[in-house]
Backbone as XML, in Angstrom:
<?xml version="1.0"?>
<chain id="A" units="angstrom">
  <residue number="1" name="MET">
    <atom name="N" x="41.198" y="25.227" z="-77.113"/>
    <atom name="CA" x="41.509" y="26.521" z="-76.552"/>
    <atom name="C" x="40.860" y="26.686" z="-75.188"/>
  </residue>
  <residue number="2" name="TRP">
    <atom name="N" x="39.595" y="26.269" z="-75.062"/>
    <atom name="CA" x="38.900" y="26.428" z="-73.789"/>
    <atom name="C" x="39.629" y="25.677" z="-72.678"/>
  </residue>
  <residue number="3" name="PHE">
    <atom name="N" x="40.163" y="24.471" z="-72.988"/>
    <atom name="CA" x="40.886" y="23.704" z="-71.974"/>
    <atom name="C" x="42.149" y="24.432" z="-71.541"/>
  </residue>
  <residue number="4" name="GLU">
    <atom name="N" x="42.816" y="25.107" z="-72.469"/>
    <atom name="CA" x="44.001" y="25.892" z="-72.113"/>
    <atom name="C" x="43.628" y="27.001" z="-71.129"/>
  </residue>
  <residue number="5" name="ILE">
    <atom name="N" x="42.506" y="27.652" z="-71.353"/>
    <atom name="CA" x="42.059" y="28.719" z="-70.456"/>
    <atom name="C" x="41.733" y="28.159" z="-69.082"/>
  </residue>
  <residue number="6" name="VAL">
    <atom name="N" x="40.975" y="27.056" z="-69.029"/>
    <atom name="CA" x="40.611" y="26.453" z="-67.744"/>
    <atom name="C" x="41.857" y="25.983" z="-67.004"/>
  </residue>
  <residue number="7" name="ASP">
    <atom name="N" x="42.779" y="25.307" z="-67.704"/>
    <atom name="CA" x="44.021" y="24.846" z="-67.067"/>
    <atom name="C" x="44.823" y="26.017" z="-66.525"/>
  </residue>
  <residue number="8" name="PHE">
    <atom name="N" x="44.917" y="27.093" z="-67.292"/>
    <atom name="CA" x="45.658" y="28.261" z="-66.835"/>
    <atom name="C" x="45.003" y="28.866" z="-65.602"/>
  </residue>
  <residue number="9" name="LEU">
    <atom name="N" x="43.682" y="28.987" z="-65.612"/>
    <atom name="CA" x="42.988" y="29.565" z="-64.464"/>
    <atom name="C" x="43.196" y="28.723" z="-63.213"/>
  </residue>
  <residue number="10" name="LYS">
    <atom name="N" x="43.188" y="27.394" z="-63.358"/>
    <atom name="CA" x="43.437" y="26.514" z="-62.209"/>
    <atom name="C" x="44.863" y="26.694" z="-61.704"/>
  </residue>
  <residue number="11" name="LEU">
    <atom name="N" x="45.840" y="26.700" z="-62.619"/>
    <atom name="CA" x="47.240" y="26.879" z="-62.237"/>
    <atom name="C" x="47.451" y="28.244" z="-61.601"/>
  </residue>
  <residue number="12" name="PHE">
    <atom name="N" x="46.886" y="29.278" z="-62.190"/>
    <atom name="CA" x="47.014" y="30.630" z="-61.659"/>
    <atom name="C" x="46.450" y="30.696" z="-60.247"/>
  </residue>
  <residue number="13" name="GLY">
    <atom name="N" x="45.260" y="30.146" z="-60.060"/>
    <atom name="CA" x="44.629" y="30.160" z="-58.744"/>
    <atom name="C" x="45.441" y="29.415" z="-57.706"/>
  </residue>
  <residue number="14" name="SER">
    <atom name="N" x="46.008" y="28.255" z="-58.074"/>
    <atom name="CA" x="46.788" y="27.488" z="-57.096"/>
    <atom name="C" x="48.083" y="28.203" z="-56.748"/>
  </residue>
  <residue number="15" name="ARG">
    <atom name="N" x="48.743" y="28.808" z="-57.720"/>
    <atom name="CA" x="49.978" y="29.548" z="-57.428"/>
    <atom name="C" x="49.699" y="30.802" z="-56.616"/>
  </residue>
  <residue number="16" name="LEU">
    <atom name="N" x="48.578" y="31.437" z="-56.899"/>
    <atom name="CA" x="48.212" y="32.635" z="-56.157"/>
    <atom name="C" x="47.938" y="32.285" z="-54.700"/>
  </residue>
  <residue number="17" name="SER">
    <atom name="N" x="47.234" y="31.167" z="-54.463"/>
    <atom name="CA" x="46.924" y="30.778" z="-53.087"/>
    <atom name="C" x="48.164" y="30.298" z="-52.342"/>
  </residue>
  <residue number="18" name="GLN">
    <atom name="N" x="49.174" y="29.788" z="-53.053"/>
    <atom name="CA" x="50.421" y="29.353" z="-52.423"/>
    <atom name="C" x="51.348" y="30.528" z="-52.136"/>
  </residue>
  <residue number="19" name="GLY">
    <atom name="N" x="51.038" y="31.674" z="-52.677"/>
    <atom name="CA" x="51.877" y="32.846" z="-52.459"/>
    <atom name="C" x="53.092" y="32.907" z="-53.365"/>
  </residue>
  <residue number="20" name="SER">
    <atom name="N" x="53.136" y="32.062" z="-54.425"/>
    <atom name="CA" x="54.296" y="32.080" z="-55.314"/>
    <atom name="C" x="54.176" y="33.133" z="-56.413"/>
  </residue>
  <residue number="21" name="LEU">
    <atom name="N" x="53.036" y="33.801" z="-56.495"/>
    <atom name="CA" x="52.856" y="34.876" z="-57.464"/>
    <atom name="C" x="52.382" y="36.124" z="-56.743"/>
  </residue>
  <residue number="22" name="ASN">
    <atom name="N" x="52.843" y="37.250" z="-57.189"/>
    <atom name="CA" x="52.344" y="38.531" z="-56.689"/>
    <atom name="C" x="51.587" y="39.194" z="-57.820"/>
  </residue>
  <residue number="23" name="THR">
    <atom name="N" x="50.318" y="38.921" z="-57.904"/>
    <atom name="CA" x="49.496" y="39.477" z="-58.966"/>
    <atom name="C" x="48.199" y="39.978" z="-58.367"/>
  </residue>
  <residue number="24" name="LYS">
    <atom name="N" x="47.820" y="41.167" z="-58.752"/>
    <atom name="CA" x="46.529" y="41.711" z="-58.335"/>
    <atom name="C" x="45.642" y="41.779" z="-59.558"/>
  </residue>
  <residue number="25" name="VAL">
    <atom name="N" x="44.468" y="41.218" z="-59.461"/>
    <atom name="CA" x="43.486" y="41.339" z="-60.524"/>
    <atom name="C" x="42.365" y="42.191" z="-59.963"/>
  </residue>
  <residue number="26" name="LEU">
    <atom name="N" x="42.203" y="43.362" z="-60.523"/>
    <atom name="CA" x="41.235" y="44.322" z="-60.002"/>
    <atom name="C" x="40.057" y="44.470" z="-60.944"/>
  </residue>
  <residue number="27" name="PRO">
    <atom name="N" x="38.850" y="44.441" z="-60.416"/>
    <atom name="CA" x="37.710" y="44.764" z="-61.272"/>
    <atom name="C" x="37.833" y="46.215" z="-61.709"/>
  </residue>
  <residue number="28" name="GLN">
    <atom name="N" x="37.711" y="46.457" z="-62.987"/>
    <atom name="CA" x="37.888" y="47.804" z="-63.510"/>
    <atom name="C" x="36.888" y="48.774" z="-62.893"/>
  </residue>
  <residue number="29" name="ALA">
    <atom name="N" x="35.696" y="48.308" z="-62.594"/>
    <atom name="CA" x="34.684" y="49.199" z="-62.028"/>
    <atom name="C" x="35.128" y="49.760" z="-60.682"/>
  </residue>
  <residue number="30" name="TRP">
    <atom name="N" x="35.860" y="48.974" z="-59.902"/>
    <atom name="CA" x="36.318" y="49.457" z="-58.605"/>
    <atom name="C" x="37.313" y="50.594" z="-58.771"/>
  </residue>
  <residue number="31" name="THR">
    <atom name="N" x="38.264" y="50.426" z="-59.683"/>
    <atom name="CA" x="39.289" y="51.443" z="-59.846"/>
    <atom name="C" x="38.759" y="52.638" z="-60.630"/>
  </residue>
  <residue number="32" name="ALA">
    <atom name="N" x="37.744" y="52.420" z="-61.454"/>
    <atom name="CA" x="37.224" y="53.514" z="-62.275"/>
    <atom name="C" x="36.535" y="54.580" z="-61.427"/>
  </residue>
  <residue number="33" name="ARG">
    <atom name="N" x="36.073" y="54.204" z="-60.245"/>
    <atom name="CA" x="35.407" y="55.185" z="-59.395"/>
    <atom name="C" x="36.335" y="56.339" z="-59.035"/>
  </residue>
  <residue number="34" name="SER">
    <atom name="N" x="37.619" y="56.047" z="-58.914"/>
    <atom name="CA" x="38.560" y="57.108" z="-58.568"/>
    <atom name="C" x="39.162" y="57.757" z="-59.813"/>
  </residue>
  <residue number="35" name="ASN">
    <atom name="N" x="38.763" y="57.286" z="-60.968"/>
    <atom name="CA" x="39.309" y="57.770" z="-62.227"/>
    <atom name="C" x="38.350" y="58.796" z="-62.826"/>
  </residue>
  <residue number="36" name="LEU">
    <atom name="N" x="38.511" y="60.041" z="-62.457"/>
    <atom name="CA" x="37.586" y="61.076" z="-62.900"/>
    <atom name="C" x="37.727" y="61.410" z="-64.379"/>
  </residue>
  <residue number="37" name="ARG">
    <atom name="N" x="38.894" y="61.154" z="-64.942"/>
    <atom name="CA" x="39.113" y="61.481" z="-66.352"/>
    <atom name="C" x="38.514" y="60.436" z="-67.282"/>
  </residue>
  <residue number="38" name="GLY">
    <atom name="N" x="38.249" y="59.239" z="-66.777"/>
    <atom name="CA" x="37.594" y="58.220" z="-67.584"/>
    <atom name="C" x="38.517" y="57.393" z="-68.452"/>
  </residue>
  <residue number="39" name="TRP">
    <atom name="N" x="39.818" y="57.368" z="-68.163"/>
    <atom name="CA" x="40.706" y="56.488" z="-68.918"/>
    <atom name="C" x="41.634" y="55.765" z="-67.972"/>
  </residue>
  <residue number="40" name="TRP">
    <atom name="N" x="42.409" y="54.865" z="-68.550"/>
    <atom name="CA" x="43.307" y="54.005" z="-67.783"/>
    <atom name="C" x="44.280" y="54.823" z="-66.955"/>
  </residue>
  <residue number="41" name="GLN">
    <atom name="N" x="44.556" y="54.347" z="-65.732"/>
    <atom name="CA" x="45.474" y="55.042" z="-64.839"/>
    <atom name="C" x="46.676" y="54.171" z="-64.512"/>
  </residue>
  <residue number="42" name="LEU">
    <atom name="N" x="47.742" y="54.831" z="-64.085"/>
    <atom name="CA" x="48.921" y="54.120" z="-63.602"/>
    <atom name="C" x="48.572" y="53.311" z="-62.370"/>
  </residue>
  <residue number="43" name="SER">
    <atom name="N" x="49.371" y="52.282" z="-62.134"/>
    <atom name="CA" x="49.227" y="51.515" z="-60.905"/>
    <atom name="C" x="49.649" y="52.389" z="-59.733"/>
  </residue>
  <residue number="44" name="ASN">
    <atom name="N" x="48.900" y="52.339" z="-58.664"/>
    <atom name="CA" x="49.319" y="53.071" z="-57.472"/>
    <atom name="C" x="50.000" y="52.146" z="-56.471"/>
  </residue>
  <residue number="45" name="THR">
    <atom name="N" x="50.301" y="50.914" z="-56.897"/>
    <atom name="CA" x="50.946" y="49.939" z="-56.023"/>
    <atom name="C" x="52.454" y="49.902" z="-56.201"/>
  </residue>
  <residue number="46" name="GLY">
    <atom name="N" x="52.952" y="50.533" z="-57.267"/>
    <atom name="CA" x="54.371" y="50.430" z="-57.580"/>
    <atom name="C" x="54.695" y="49.191" z="-58.399"/>
  </residue>
  <residue number="47" name="TRP">
    <atom name="N" x="53.685" y="48.483" z="-58.837"/>
    <atom name="CA" x="53.867" y="47.275" z="-59.629"/>
    <atom name="C" x="53.740" y="47.606" z="-61.114"/>
  </residue>
  <residue number="48" name="ALA">
    <atom name="N" x="54.242" y="46.699" z="-61.963"/>
    <atom name="CA" x="53.983" y="46.812" z="-63.399"/>
    <atom name="C" x="52.490" y="46.566" z="-63.607"/>
  </residue>
  <residue number="49" name="LYS">
    <atom name="N" x="51.930" y="47.170" z="-64.641"/>
    <atom name="CA" x="50.497" y="47.024" z="-64.883"/>
    <atom name="C" x="50.260" y="46.595" z="-66.322"/>
  </residue>
  <residue number="50" name="ILE">
    <atom name="N" x="49.386" y="45.616" z="-66.476"/>
    <atom name="CA" x="49.025" y="45.153" z="-67.813"/>
    <atom name="C" x="47.783" y="45.907" z="-68.263"/>
  </residue>
  <residue number="51" name="ASN">
    <atom name="N" x="47.917" y="46.611" z="-69.373"/>
    <atom name="CA" x="46.805" y="47.308" z="-70.006"/>
    <atom name="C" x="46.451" y="46.493" z="-71.240"/>
  </residue>
  <residue number="52" name="MET">
    <atom name="N" x="45.226" y="46.012" z="-71.325"/>
    <atom name="CA" x="44.868" y="45.118" z="-72.422"/>
    <atom name="C" x="43.519" y="45.483" z="-72.995"/>
  </residue>
  <residue number="53" name="ASP">
    <atom name="N" x="43.310" y="45.035" z="-74.231"/>
    <atom name="CA" x="42.028" y="45.271" z="-74.878"/>
    <atom name="C" x="41.816" y="44.207" z="-75.933"/>
  </residue>
  <residue number="54" name="ARG">
    <atom name="N" x="40.598" y="44.124" z="-76.431"/>
    <atom name="CA" x="40.263" y="43.164" z="-77.475"/>
    <atom name="C" x="39.200" y="43.771" z="-78.362"/>
  </residue>
  <residue number="55" name="SER">
    <atom name="N" x="39.139" y="43.252" z="-79.581"/>
    <atom name="CA" x="38.126" y="43.682" z="-80.531"/>
    <atom name="C" x="37.628" y="42.440" z="-81.252"/>
  </residue>
  <residue number="56" name="ILE">
    <atom name="N" x="36.324" y="42.266" z="-81.300"/>
    <atom name="CA" x="35.742" y="41.073" z="-81.911"/>
    <atom name="C" x="34.979" y="41.474" z="-83.160"/>
  </residue>
  <residue number="57" name="SER">
    <atom name="N" x="35.276" y="40.766" z="-84.268"/>
    <atom name="CA" x="34.559" y="40.996" z="-85.521"/>
    <atom name="C" x="33.479" y="39.930" z="-85.664"/>
  </residue>
  <residue number="58" name="ARG">
    <atom name="N" x="32.256" y="40.338" z="-85.762"/>
    <atom name="CA" x="31.152" y="39.389" z="-85.975"/>
    <atom name="C" x="31.073" y="38.981" z="-87.451"/>
  </residue>
  <residue number="59" name="VAL">
    <atom name="N" x="31.722" y="39.736" z="-88.317"/>
    <atom name="CA" x="31.681" y="39.456" z="-89.748"/>
    <atom name="C" x="32.509" y="38.224" z="-90.090"/>
  </residue>
  <residue number="60" name="ASN">
    <atom name="N" x="33.748" y="38.156" z="-89.589"/>
    <atom name="CA" x="34.613" y="37.036" z="-89.957"/>
    <atom name="C" x="34.969" y="36.139" z="-88.769"/>
  </residue>
  <residue number="61" name="SER">
    <atom name="N" x="34.254" y="36.259" z="-87.663"/>
    <atom name="CA" x="34.435" y="35.394" z="-86.486"/>
    <atom name="C" x="35.879" y="35.344" z="-86.011"/>
  </residue>
  <residue number="62" name="ARG">
    <atom name="N" x="36.479" y="36.509" z="-85.866"/>
    <atom name="CA" x="37.848" y="36.591" z="-85.369"/>
    <atom name="C" x="37.916" y="37.694" z="-84.323"/>
  </residue>
  <residue number="63" name="ALA">
    <atom name="N" x="38.934" y="37.587" z="-83.482"/>
    <atom name="CA" x="39.137" y="38.611" z="-82.456"/>
    <atom name="C" x="40.600" y="39.018" z="-82.452"/>
  </residue>
  <residue number="64" name="ALA">
    <atom name="N" x="40.843" y="40.296" z="-82.299"/>
    <atom name="CA" x="42.201" y="40.817" z="-82.139"/>
    <atom name="C" x="42.400" y="41.107" z="-80.656"/>
  </residue>
  <residue number="65" name="LEU">
    <atom name="N" x="43.535" y="40.663" z="-80.120"/>
    <atom name="CA" x="43.866" y="40.856" z="-78.715"/>
    <atom name="C" x="45.172" y="41.610" z="-78.639"/>
  </residue>
  <residue number="66" name="GLY">
    <atom name="N" x="45.320" y="42.421" z="-77.640"/>
    <atom name="CA" x="46.593" y="43.103" z="-77.488"/>
    <atom name="C" x="46.688" y="43.817" z="-76.172"/>
  </residue>
  <residue number="67" name="GLY">
    <atom name="N" x="47.892" y="44.262" z="-75.898"/>
    <atom name="CA" x="48.092" y="45.003" z="-74.671"/>
    <atom name="C" x="49.523" y="45.452" z="-74.519"/>
  </residue>
  <residue number="68" name="ALA">
    <atom name="N" x="49.766" y="46.093" z="-73.404"/>
    <atom name="CA" x="51.100" y="46.587" z="-73.081"/>
    <atom name="C" x="51.329" y="46.437" z="-71.587"/>
  </residue>
  <residue number="69" name="ILE">
    <atom name="N" x="52.571" y="46.214" z="-71.236"/>
    <atom name="CA" x="52.962" y="46.226" z="-69.835"/>
    <atom name="C" x="53.598" y="47.580" z="-69.586"/>
  </residue>
  <residue number="70" name="ILE">
    <atom name="N" x="53.050" y="48.286" z="-68.601"/>
    <atom name="CA" x="53.443" y="49.652" z="-68.291"/>
    <atom name="C" x="54.185" y="49.661" z="-66.965"/>
  </residue>
  <residue number="71" name="GLY">
    <atom name="N" x="55.278" y="50.403" z="-66.912"/>
    <atom name="CA" x="56.077" y="50.491" z="-65.697"/>
    <atom name="C" x="55.512" y="51.469" z="-64.690"/>
  </residue>
  <residue number="72" name="LEU">
    <atom name="N" x="56.208" y="51.592" z="-63.589"/>
    <atom name="CA" x="55.779" y="52.412" z="-62.458"/>
    <atom name="C" x="55.470" y="53.856" z="-62.849"/>
  </residue>
  <residue number="73" name="TYR">
    <atom name="N" x="56.267" y="54.424" z="-63.749"/>
    <atom name="CA" x="56.087" y="55.830" z="-64.108"/>
    <atom name="C" x="55.351" y="56.022" z="-65.430"/>
  </residue>
  <residue number="74" name="GLY">
    <atom name="N" x="54.714" y="54.972" z="-65.918"/>
    <atom name="CA" x="53.909" y="55.082" z="-67.127"/>
    <atom name="C" x="54.644" y="54.758" z="-68.402"/>
  </residue>
  <residue number="75" name="GLY">
    <atom name="N" x="55.891" y="54.338" z="-68.311"/>
    <atom name="CA" x="56.653" y="53.992" z="-69.503"/>
    <atom name="C" x="56.268" y="52.634" z="-70.054"/>
  </residue>
  <residue number="76" name="TRP">
    <atom name="N" x="56.216" y="52.542" z="-71.377"/>
    <atom name="CA" x="55.900" y="51.301" z="-72.057"/>
    <atom name="C" x="57.083" y="50.367" z="-71.899"/>
  </residue>
  <residue number="77" name="LEU">
    <atom name="N" x="56.856" y="49.158" z="-71.382"/>
    <atom name="CA" x="57.929" y="48.189" z="-71.200"/>
    <atom name="C" x="57.946" y="47.148" z="-72.307"/>
  </residue>
  <residue number="78" name="VAL">
    <atom name="N" x="56.796" y="46.596" z="-72.635"/>
    <atom name="CA" x="56.694" y="45.593" z="-73.691"/>
    <atom name="C" x="55.226" y="45.470" z="-74.094"/>
  </residue>
  <residue number="79" name="GLY">
    <atom name="N" x="54.992" y="45.132" z="-75.347"/>
    <atom name="CA" x="53.623" y="44.985" z="-75.829"/>
    <atom name="C" x="53.405" y="43.621" z="-76.453"/>
  </residue>
  <residue number="80" name="PHE">
    <atom name="N" x="52.156" y="43.291" z="-76.688"/>
    <atom name="CA" x="51.822" y="42.010" z="-77.303"/>
    <atom name="C" x="50.544" y="42.163" z="-78.113"/>
  </residue>
  <residue number="81" name="GLY">
    <atom name="N" x="50.371" y="41.284" z="-79.074"/>
    <atom name="CA" x="49.158" y="41.300" z="-79.881"/>
    <atom name="C" x="49.035" y="40.013" z="-80.661"/>
  </residue>
  <residue number="82" name="THR">
    <atom name="N" x="47.814" y="39.601" z="-80.930"/>
    <atom name="CA" x="47.561" y="38.397" z="-81.705"/>
    <atom name="C" x="46.134" y="38.431" z="-82.227"/>
  </residue>
  <residue number="83" name="VAL">
    <atom name="N" x="45.851" y="37.551" z="-83.159"/>
    <atom name="CA" x="44.498" y="37.381" z="-83.683"/>
    <atom name="C" x="44.094" y="35.942" z="-83.407"/>
  </residue>
  <residue number="84" name="THR">
    <atom name="N" x="42.844" y="35.738" z="-83.018"/>
    <atom name="CA" x="42.365" y="34.400" z="-82.695"/>
    <atom name="C" x="41.001" y="34.168" z="-83.328"/>
  </residue>
  <residue number="85" name="GLY">
    <atom name="N" x="40.635" y="32.914" z="-83.444"/>
    <atom name="CA" x="39.321" y="32.554" z="-83.969"/>
    <atom name="C" x="38.234" y="32.552" z="-82.910"/>
  </residue>
  <residue number="86" name="LEU">
    <atom name="N" x="38.592" y="32.839" z="-81.674"/>
    <atom name="CA" x="37.601" y="32.867" z="-80.599"/>
    <atom name="C" x="36.654" y="34.044" z="-80.778"/>
  </residue>
  <residue number="87" name="THR">
    <atom name="N" x="35.380" y="33.845" z="-80.472"/>
    <atom name="CA" x="34.435" y="34.956" z="-80.515"/>
    <atom name="C" x="33.617" y="35.075" z="-79.235"/>
  </residue>
  <residue number="88" name="ASP">
    <atom name="N" x="33.682" y="34.082" z="-78.356"/>
    <atom name="CA" x="32.989" y="34.174" z="-77.073"/>
    <atom name="C" x="33.706" y="35.214" z="-76.216"/>
  </residue>
  <residue number="89" name="ILE">
    <atom name="N" x="32.989" y="36.206" z="-75.712"/>
    <atom name="CA" x="33.613" y="37.337" z="-75.027"/>
    <atom name="C" x="34.416" y="36.901" z="-73.808"/>
  </residue>
  <residue number="90" name="PHE">
    <atom name="N" x="33.905" y="35.935" z="-73.027"/>
    <atom name="CA" x="34.651" y="35.468" z="-71.859"/>
    <atom name="C" x="35.967" y="34.832" z="-72.285"/>
  </residue>
  <residue number="91" name="GLN">
    <atom name="N" x="35.909" y="33.950" z="-73.296"/>
    <atom name="CA" x="37.126" y="33.282" z="-73.758"/>
    <atom name="C" x="38.131" y="34.280" z="-74.316"/>
  </residue>
  <residue number="92" name="VAL">
    <atom name="N" x="37.659" y="35.265" z="-75.066"/>
    <atom name="CA" x="38.565" y="36.268" z="-75.638"/>
    <atom name="C" x="39.225" y="37.078" z="-74.529"/>
  </residue>
  <residue number="93" name="GLU">
    <atom name="N" x="38.445" y="37.519" z="-73.545"/>
    <atom name="CA" x="39.021" y="38.310" z="-72.454"/>
    <atom name="C" x="39.957" y="37.471" z="-71.587"/>
  </residue>
  <residue number="94" name="ALA">
    <atom name="N" x="39.619" y="36.197" z="-71.368"/>
    <atom name="CA" x="40.521" y="35.313" z="-70.628"/>
    <atom name="C" x="41.816" y="35.107" z="-71.407"/>
  </residue>
  <residue number="95" name="LYS">
    <atom name="N" x="41.710" y="34.936" z="-72.716"/>
    <atom name="CA" x="42.891" y="34.720" z="-73.559"/>
    <atom name="C" x="43.818" y="35.933" z="-73.527"/>
  </residue>
  <residue number="96" name="VAL">
    <atom name="N" x="43.281" y="37.142" z="-73.639"/>
    <atom name="CA" x="44.143" y="38.325" z="-73.633"/>
    <atom name="C" x="44.801" y="38.488" z="-72.264"/>
  </residue>
  <residue number="97" name="MET">
    <atom name="N" x="44.083" y="38.156" z="-71.188"/>
    <atom name="CA" x="44.682" y="38.233" z="-69.860"/>
    <atom name="C" x="45.791" y="37.192" z="-69.706"/>
  </residue>
  <residue number="98" name="ILE">
    <atom name="N" x="45.541" y="35.978" z="-70.188"/>
    <atom name="CA" x="46.553" y="34.921" z="-70.135"/>
    <atom name="C" x="47.805" y="35.352" z="-70.884"/>
  </residue>
  <residue number="99" name="GLU">
    <atom name="N" x="47.641" y="35.872" z="-72.095"/>
    <atom name="CA" x="48.803" y="36.284" z="-72.887"/>
    <atom name="C" x="49.587" y="37.390" z="-72.180"/>
  </residue>
  <residue number="100" name="GLY">
    <atom name="N" x="48.882" y="38.344" z="-71.594"/>
    <atom name="CA" x="49.557" y="39.420" z="-70.864"/>
    <atom name="C" x="50.316" y="38.910" z="-69.653"/>
  </residue>
  <residue number="101" name="LEU">
    <atom name="N" x="49.700" y="38.024" z="-68.870"/>
    <atom name="CA" x="50.366" y="37.473" z="-67.688"/>
    <atom name="C" x="51.545" y="36.582" z="-68.071"/>
  </residue>
  <residue number="102" name="LYS">
    <atom name="N" x="51.377" y="35.761" z="-69.118"/>
    <atom name="CA" x="52.488" y="34.910" z="-69.561"/>
    <atom name="C" x="53.678" y="35.763" z="-69.995"/>
  </residue>
  <residue number="103" name="LEU">
    <atom name="N" x="53.411" y="36.830" z="-70.724"/>
    <atom name="CA" x="54.485" y="37.721" z="-71.164"/>
    <atom name="C" x="55.152" y="38.392" z="-69.970"/>
  </residue>
  <residue number="104" name="ALA">
    <atom name="N" x="54.350" y="38.868" z="-69.026"/>
    <atom name="CA" x="54.911" y="39.529" z="-67.841"/>
    <atom name="C" x="55.820" y="38.583" z="-67.069"/>
  </residue>
  <residue number="105" name="TRP">
    <atom name="N" x="55.359" y="37.369" z="-66.834"/>
    <atom name="CA" x="56.167" y="36.417" z="-66.072"/>
    <atom name="C" x="57.406" y="35.998" z="-66.855"/>
  </residue>
  <residue number="106" name="ALA">
    <atom name="N" x="57.267" y="35.825" z="-68.192"/>
    <atom name="CA" x="58.421" y="35.455" z="-69.021"/>
    <atom name="C" x="59.484" y="36.549" z="-69.013"/>
  </residue>
  <residue number="107" name="ARG">
    <atom name="N" x="59.059" y="37.806" z="-68.896"/>
    <atom name="CA" x="60.001" y="38.928" z="-68.856"/>
    <atom name="C" x="60.523" y="39.202" z="-67.453"/>
  </residue>
  <residue number="108" name="GLY">
    <atom name="N" x="60.103" y="38.397" z="-66.484"/>
    <atom name="CA" x="60.643" y="38.512" z="-65.138"/>
    <atom name="C" x="59.944" y="39.494" z="-64.225"/>
  </residue>
  <residue number="109" name="PHE">
    <atom name="N" x="58.778" y="39.990" z="-64.630"/>
    <atom name="CA" x="58.040" y="40.889" z="-63.750"/>
    <atom name="C" x="57.417" y="40.069" z="-62.632"/>
  </residue>
  <residue number="110" name="GLN">
    <atom name="N" x="57.827" y="40.319" z="-61.414"/>
    <atom name="CA" x="57.357" y="39.545" z="-60.271"/>
    <atom name="C" x="56.087" y="40.118" z="-59.651"/>
  </residue>
  <residue number="111" name="GLN">
    <atom name="N" x="55.847" y="41.385" z="-59.839"/>
    <atom name="CA" x="54.666" y="42.035" z="-59.271"/>
    <atom name="C" x="53.900" y="42.717" z="-60.397"/>
  </residue>
  <residue number="112" name="VAL">
    <atom name="N" x="52.717" y="42.190" z="-60.688"/>
    <atom name="CA" x="51.942" y="42.642" z="-61.833"/>
    <atom name="C" x="50.507" y="42.922" z="-61.395"/>
  </residue>
  <residue number="113" name="GLU">
    <atom name="N" x="49.967" y="44.028" z="-61.867"/>
    <atom name="CA" x="48.571" y="44.383" z="-61.611"/>
    <atom name="C" x="47.809" y="44.314" z="-62.927"/>
  </residue>
  <residue number="114" name="VAL">
    <atom name="N" x="46.619" y="43.732" z="-62.890"/>
    <atom name="CA" x="45.780" y="43.596" z="-64.072"/>
    <atom name="C" x="44.398" y="44.144" z="-63.740"/>
  </residue>
  <residue number="115" name="GLU">
    <atom name="N" x="43.817" y="44.894" z="-64.663"/>
    <atom name="CA" x="42.434" y="45.359" z="-64.527"/>
    <atom name="C" x="41.583" y="44.656" z="-65.565"/>
  </residue>
  <residue number="116" name="SER">
    <atom name="N" x="40.354" y="44.359" z="-65.195"/>
    <atom name="CA" x="39.426" y="43.780" z="-66.158"/>
    <atom name="C" x="38.020" y="44.271" z="-65.857"/>
  </residue>
  <residue number="117" name="ASP">
    <atom name="N" x="37.233" y="44.461" z="-66.909"/>
    <atom name="CA" x="35.838" y="44.834" z="-66.715"/>
    <atom name="C" x="34.922" y="43.613" z="-66.775"/>
  </residue>
  <residue number="118" name="ASN">
    <atom name="N" x="35.512" y="42.415" z="-66.838"/>
    <atom name="CA" x="34.740" y="41.181" z="-66.873"/>
    <atom name="C" x="34.627" y="40.632" z="-65.452"/>
  </residue>
  <residue number="119" name="ALA">
    <atom name="N" x="33.492" y="40.864" z="-64.809"/>
    <atom name="CA" x="33.302" y="40.487" z="-63.403"/>
    <atom name="C" x="33.463" y="38.988" z="-63.182"/>
  </residue>
  <residue number="120" name="LEU">
    <atom name="N" x="32.993" y="38.153" z="-64.114"/>
    <atom name="CA" x="33.114" y="36.703" z="-63.964"/>
    <atom name="C" x="34.576" y="36.283" z="-63.988"/>
  </residue>
  <residue number="121" name="LEU">
    <atom name="N" x="35.350" y="36.816" z="-64.913"/>
    <atom name="CA" x="36.768" y="36.488" z="-65.006"/>
    <atom name="C" x="37.513" y="36.925" z="-63.749"/>
  </residue>
  <residue number="122" name="VAL">
    <atom name="N" x="37.243" y="38.112" z="-63.267"/>
    <atom name="CA" x="37.877" y="38.602" z="-62.037"/>
    <atom name="C" x="37.521" y="37.695" z="-60.868"/>
  </residue>
  <residue number="123" name="ASP">
    <atom name="N" x="36.245" y="37.311" z="-60.759"/>
    <atom name="CA" x="35.810" y="36.441" z="-59.663"/>
    <atom name="C" x="36.515" y="35.093" z="-59.719"/>
  </residue>
  <residue number="124" name="ILE">
    <atom name="N" x="36.630" y="34.506" z="-60.901"/>
    <atom name="CA" x="37.304" y="33.214" z="-61.039"/>
    <atom name="C" x="38.770" y="33.339" z="-60.658"/>
  </residue>
  <residue number="125" name="LEU">
    <atom name="N" x="39.431" y="34.394" z="-61.085"/>
    <atom name="CA" x="40.845" y="34.561" z="-60.762"/>
    <atom name="C" x="41.062" y="34.828" z="-59.274"/>
  </residue>
  <residue number="126" name="GLN">
    <atom name="N" x="40.149" y="35.527" z="-58.650"/>
    <atom name="CA" x="40.304" y="35.822" z="-57.229"/>
    <atom name="C" x="39.867" y="34.666" z="-56.335"/>
  </residue>
  <residue number="127" name="ASN">
    <atom name="N" x="38.856" y="33.897" z="-56.762"/>
    <atom name="CA" x="38.257" y="32.893" z="-55.880"/>
    <atom name="C" x="38.351" y="31.463" z="-56.382"/>
  </residue>
  <residue number="128" name="GLY">
    <atom name="N" x="38.844" y="31.254" z="-57.593"/>
    <atom name="CA" x="38.956" y="29.903" z="-58.134"/>
    <atom name="C" x="37.700" y="29.478" z="-58.877"/>
  </residue>
  <residue number="129" name="LEU">
    <atom name="N" x="37.774" y="28.289" z="-59.468"/>
    <atom name="CA" x="36.684" y="27.783" z="-60.303"/>
    <atom name="C" x="35.604" y="27.061" z="-59.513"/>
  </residue>
  <residue number="130" name="GLU">
    <atom name="N" x="35.858" y="26.718" z="-58.277"/>
    <atom name="CA" x="34.888" y="25.941" z="-57.491"/>
    <atom name="C" x="33.637" y="26.708" z="-57.278"/>
  </residue>
</chain>
């Protein structure tokens, strides 16, 4: 599983640098400053937005991942969910982001915005693994 995440991050970074993808990955802390109500907001870019979350059980070493792709006006376009044996928080958050992006691209969304509160994951996606 870890190799799938690393391979995806490398592929994502190379496509992003080539300009073949229009994806914004925003640190949630940056956008939260303008969010006075304290919950998820619509994209202000006019792009589809992936809203995702995860829950990790320490009891049975499993994690539930899920999310939704939201349109310009806040309408639900498509959702996804799965359960995995991963329990490392970075791997779980990377996995849910991968699943959301794969679904968005498979459904033909060319411009997608993603928020994450995982600073390391955001940094890797914006700057690569080097």
